[in-house]
C-alpha atoms as one frame of an Amber mdcrd trajectory, in Angstrom:
protein
 117.524 -88.768 -91.741 117.882 -85.098 -92.527 115.961 -82.048 -91.504 114.840
 -79.395 -93.952 113.968 -76.069 -92.350 110.494 -74.750 -92.871 110.228 -73.191
 -96.300 108.527 -70.225 -94.636 112.022 -68.958 -93.761 113.124 -68.782 -97.389
 112.731 -66.167-100.096 111.670 -68.937-102.477 109.677 -71.151-100.112 108.353
 -73.749-102.543 111.688 -74.174-104.352 113.702 -74.482-101.136 111.372 -77.055
 -99.636 111.416 -79.344-102.673 115.187 -78.916-103.150 115.732 -79.835 -99.524
 113.600 -82.942 -99.850 115.539 -84.080-102.903 118.863 -83.372-101.170 117.893
 -85.408 -98.114 116.776 -88.343-100.294 119.931 -88.134-102.451 122.001 -88.428
 -99.276 120.070 -91.547 -98.217 117.861 -89.785 -95.698 114.255 -90.299 -94.669
 111.762 -87.565 -95.482 108.760 -86.904 -93.268 106.228 -84.259 -94.225 103.360
 -82.939 -92.170  99.962 -84.024 -93.469  98.405 -80.990 -95.166  95.136 -81.654
 -93.324  96.882 -80.876 -90.015  99.045 -77.988 -91.228  98.181 -74.388 -90.392
  98.997 -73.503 -93.992  97.760 -76.509 -95.931  99.582 -75.607 -99.135 103.042
 -75.608 -97.567 103.604 -79.403 -97.487 102.349 -79.887-101.060 105.598 -79.079
-102.946 107.501 -81.579-100.815 104.844 -84.239-101.339 104.830 -83.453-105.042
 108.505 -84.423-105.377 107.582 -88.082-104.963 110.561 -88.380-102.604 108.633
 -88.344 -99.329 108.714 -91.433 -97.137 105.972 -90.464 -94.699 103.114 -87.950
 -94.670 101.944 -87.767 -91.065  99.803 -85.607 -88.818 101.901 -83.265 -86.689
 101.213 -85.267 -83.525 102.745 -88.412 -85.046 105.995 -86.972 -86.404 108.019
 -87.093 -83.169 107.271 -90.766 -82.546 108.081 -91.598 -86.193 111.466 -89.881
 -85.841 112.079 -91.812 -82.617 111.334 -95.144 -84.361 113.591 -94.270 -87.284
 116.481 -93.234 -85.023 116.174 -96.395 -82.933 116.441 -98.558 -86.081 119.768
 -96.991 -87.020
């Protein structure tokens, strides 16, 4: 599992988010993206989802428990 910082911190937010997703997957990681329906800025998760390399698209309230389950499996 890898963590990609919020693309909001980048000068090229959409490029950095999708590059980070691909890098995490290439390294064998698990990618979790916030469900756009629960995001404050609904367009932000879309580039990551559009890569086709996302394992889970979850509402914000479900992400922590998903990470916990993934960590416990490894």
